[in-house]
N, C-alpha and C positions, 0 to 999 in steps of 0.2 A: 549386297541379294542383289544379285545380278538379272536384272528387268526382263532379260530373254526367256528364262529360266521360273519366272514365276510361276507357285501352283496355283489352278483353278478351283475355286473356289463353289464357285457360279457358273449359270449355264442358264439357255432358254429348253422350256420344252416345246411340245410339238404346236401349245399352244401362243407360245411367243413368250411367257410369262417367265421371271426370272426364277431361277430352284438356289435356293442354298444349297451345298452338298449336305448341312447337315439336316434337311428336312428329308434327306433321302434314307429308307432302312431297307432292310434285304426283302422287304412285305414288296414294298412301291417299287426297284428298283427298273423290274423288267415293265411296269404300269407306263411308260411314257418313252418319248423318245428325246433323246439329246443332244443338243447338237450346240456347236461354239457359238461363244458373244460373239468374238472377233469373226473368223474365218468362217461358219456357220457347218463346220465339218462335224458328225457325229464327235456324241462322247464316251466316254465310261466312265460312269461312279467309281470307284474304290473308295473301301469302305472296309474294307478287314482291318483287322486288331491290330495289323503289325506298323503299319506306315499313316501317314498324317493323314487325312481324312479328303479324296480331290477327284476332280473330275480331271481324264484324262483321254487323249485323241486317240479315237481306235484306229489309225493309222498314221503316219511318219508326213505328219506335214506342216512347211510354216509356215508357223502362226507366230507373230507380231504379240510378245510377251506387254511389250509400251503400250498397245492401241487398244489391248484385252483390258487394261485399267483404267484407260485411257475412258474408252466405253462402257465400260462398271462402274466409274464412278459416276459417270454425267448418269447412270441409269439410277445410280440409288437414290443420291442425291435427290432427281426428279422422282424419283418414290417419295422419297420422305416428304417432301414439301404436299404435293396432292393429298398425299394421306394425312398429314397432322392436320390439326388446329391451331398449331403454332408452330411458325419456323425461327430461328431466333437466330442471331448473331448481335455479340460482344462485340465491342469498340473498347477501346484499351488508351485514354488519353488522359493528359495528364490536370491535376488537377490541380491547385493554388496554397496555397500553406492561408490560413483564414488571418493569424498576422503577418503577411505578407505586404499589402497596404499603408503600415505603422513602423515594418520592422526596420530597425537599424541596418540589422544585418539582412535584407532581403537583397538578390541576387539578379540582377537582370535576366531575361531570358536569355538574350545572345551569352551574357559572359556567363551560363552557367557548366556549359561543356568545359571552358577552358579553365575557372575556374575548381572543377574538380565539384561544387560542391549541388546541390540546386533545389530550388524553395517551394518545388510539386511533386507532385508522387503519384503515378498511373494508378488508374483507380478502374474498375469496370464499369462501363457504361450499357447494362441489355435495352437489345431493341426489339420486336419482333418486325420481321419482315410482311406478319399476312394482314398483322391488327395494329393501327398504329389512333391512341388516345381513342381507341370505341371504333376506330374506320379504318371499314376493310382496305387494306394496301394494295397487296399481289395478290395475284387469284391467281393465276398464271404463271405453268413453266413450262416451256417451250425448248426441245435442242434443235443446236446448229437454226440461230434465224441470221439473216442481215437485216443491221439496221444500219442505217447509211454508209458509209463506210469498209463497217469494221461487220465480224461476222462473231457473236456470243456462242459458245459453248451449250453454255443455255441463259433464259431470257427469260425472267420473271416484269411481270406485265399487268393492269388491271383493265379487265374483258368491257368492264363499266367506264371507266375513263382512258380514251386510249389519247392522251394530251399527259398523263401521268410519264414523266419519266423512270423508260425502263431502268432495269441492273440487271447487269453482266456477271454472271456465275465461270468462273475460268477456269479450266482444270491443268493444272501443272502437273507431269508426265516427266518431260525432258525439257518443251521448247515451251518457255514462257513470252504471254502478253510482250509485245510492241510496243517501243516506247509510244508510238505514235495514241494506240489505241489506250498506254496508259494516261498518254497526257490529253486527251478526249476530256469532250464534257459527260461523259457517259459514268453515272456512281460504278465500279470493279470490285468484285468480289475475285481476289483468287487465291487458287489451295498454294498453301507451301507444296514441295516436290510428293508429288504422290512416288510412291514405291515399292508399297506390297497393300494388299486387302483392307492390313489394319490400318491402312492411316488414311481409309475411304471408311473405314466401321467406325475412326473415332468423330467424324466429321459427322456422317450418319446419328451417329448416340449423341454428342455435345453438342452438334451445332457448330458455325463459323466462330472461334475467336482467333480476334487479330492479336495479331503477334506470333499467335501458336499453331494451329493450323492454316492460316491466311495470311493475305494482305488485303488491306479496302482502300481503295483511289477513291476522290470525289465527294469523299462523304463526307456530310458538317449536325453531324448528333449533339444532341443538346451539352449544353459544357456541363460538367460536373459543379457540387458545388463545391465552395470551400474545404480544405481537410484541417483536424487539429494539427496543431505543430510539429513538423516531422521528426525535430532531429537530429542526432547522427551530426551536426557543425557544429564544434568546437569553439567555442570564444570567451572574449576576455573578462575576467569582474574585478570592479573593486570596491576593496572595504574597506568604508572606515570606521574604528575602533573608537573607543570610549579614550579620554585624555589626545586622540587626535593621533594618534597612530593610523598610518593607512598601507593596508594589501593591495596587489596585484594578486589576484590566479590569473596567468597567463592560457592564454587558448592551447599549447601546445600543454599544459599540466592538464589539462582534459577532465578539469573539476567540475562545468558549466557548459550541456550544450545548448543551442536553442533554444529546444523545448523544454528547459529548467528557464532561460531564460525573465518568467517572473515569481523566480521560489528562490529565497535565499542561500548561501551556502558555506554563510560563517558564522555561528553560535552567537558570534562575541562582538556583533558589528552593529552600529546605529543606525549606518545606512550602505546600502550597494547600489552599483551600478554597472551597468551594462556596456563595457568599451568597445568601440570599434577601431581598427587603426588605420590609419589615414594622416590626423595631424593637421593640429588648425598650425597655417603658416605665419611663426612673427617677422618683423624683423630684429635681427640682434646687434651687437658691435658690430662698427667697420661696414655696415648695410653688409651683411651675410643675413639672409633666407635661411631658417632652419624651425620646425616644428617641434611645439608642444611635447613633450613626452606623456604615456598615457597617465601617468599619478599628477601632473601638470595638470590637464588638463578636466581632471576627472577631482582632482582639488580646486583647480579656477570656476568650475562647473557650483561646485557646492558653495561657494562662495559669491558667487553670482546669484545662487537661490536665497543665502542670506544667512550661512553656518557660518558662525563665529571660529574660525577656519585661521591659524598661524604654524605652518609649518617649511621648517628647513626646506624642502621641495622647492616651495613655490619663491626663494625670495633670493633678491639678484644677487648678493652675495654668496650665493654658491655656488663654485665654477668646477669643469672639467680640469685636472691637472694628470698631464702625460705621465712624470713621474712617477706620481703612486698608480694611474692608470684608475680614478677613480674624481667623485667628486669631490671637491676641500673650500670647507669653508675658507677665505680670502681673510677675511678679522679674526682667526684666531690667537694671532697674537695681541690686537689691540685689544683684542676680550678675554683675552686670559682666559680662553674657554681650549676645548680641544676641535681639533682640525676635521676631527669625521663628528661633528653631533648628530645625538639622536635628533630623526624628523623634531620629535616634541617640545623639545629647550628651544623652538622658534617661540614659545607663548611666554617665556619670562625673559626671550633675549633682548635689550634694548635698542638693538641697528636690522630687527627685521626690516623687512622692503620689496615689496614686491617689482617688479619692473612697474612702469608707468604706460607703457604698449600696452600690457594685459588689461587694461583698464580697459580701454578699446577697443576689446572683443566684446560682440555680440553674445547676450545666454541664448540668439534664434544659431546662433555660427557653432556653439557649442553643441547643441542638442543634435546636429549631424549626428555627432562621435557617441552620445552618449543618451542613455535611456534608463529610466531609474526605476528597480524594483520597487514591489507595495511593501508600502512598511504592517501589510496588516498582519496583529500579530498574531492571524490564526496560520499565515506563512508557513509552509512546514521549509526545514531544513533538506534542500539534496543531499 
């Protein structure tokens, strides 16, 4: 929309009252003198059935639509403030997941954008700029007031408490507030770009809504309460079944998300663990550093917790074979057993033996990567 060709839906009458075109009828159109809010020139109401109702200048004048919208916004917002018991602003701020403090998947705030997942969700925090906790907050709204080195389009203040820091309301049509003003100590509400009377009506009808019709600066609303688990982040689930068989549902399988981390996903499981990728570093042969796999980490955790576990995945004789491109039992010829035994064959294997280095791994270190799914019998299957 060309801001210079904006239709004028408002003007002033002979008493300097703001008049909306919708209030003008055939009966009262000649009962008042209408003049432009911006340039002061005479205006004529156009209320015929074939065109959009509007005011038009009676003569060809050079009137700036940008300035008209700027003045109209200030006038309408101020009148709304003075005529209403409440004047709302809704802040939109991140609320943390209630599990964040003890969740192994919790993402630090400075890494949330980088990792593409947030452990918080934006929630609305409503606030009344006229009354707060039963006390009068702001009761004055003035146009074009200078405070310090800055001039406010509208200034909210308290007539009985001049020491209360004021609030600036800045109307953005084509020019936004300066960096110096935004970086000042003053609390500022700046409208999103006003390009039509509809944008003004949205603010008057709905109040200020951060991120929707305005931006805010230097406000510090009360922090929101933590929210229930947000979900959406796929996680890895380890499942131990009867007989000692272990299975991994990886995050890429999208079987479990973080809001379901306390619900079982496998009806045959006797124990389930949530697993966080990262791995515990251990020293292997030739002093090579490597990480425990997800299977090894979870099985070792359960072993440390007292489970009677013998699984080929934990056995030191299980080695990766480049030729076959998979793990092989290096004792299969000696034992006259399959080269690629099933996990649970370790239960009857006479040569099952874990790496001695694994005994030195503490349960506390494993708990950084593993959390238990509750064993409650009422725990629903995902």
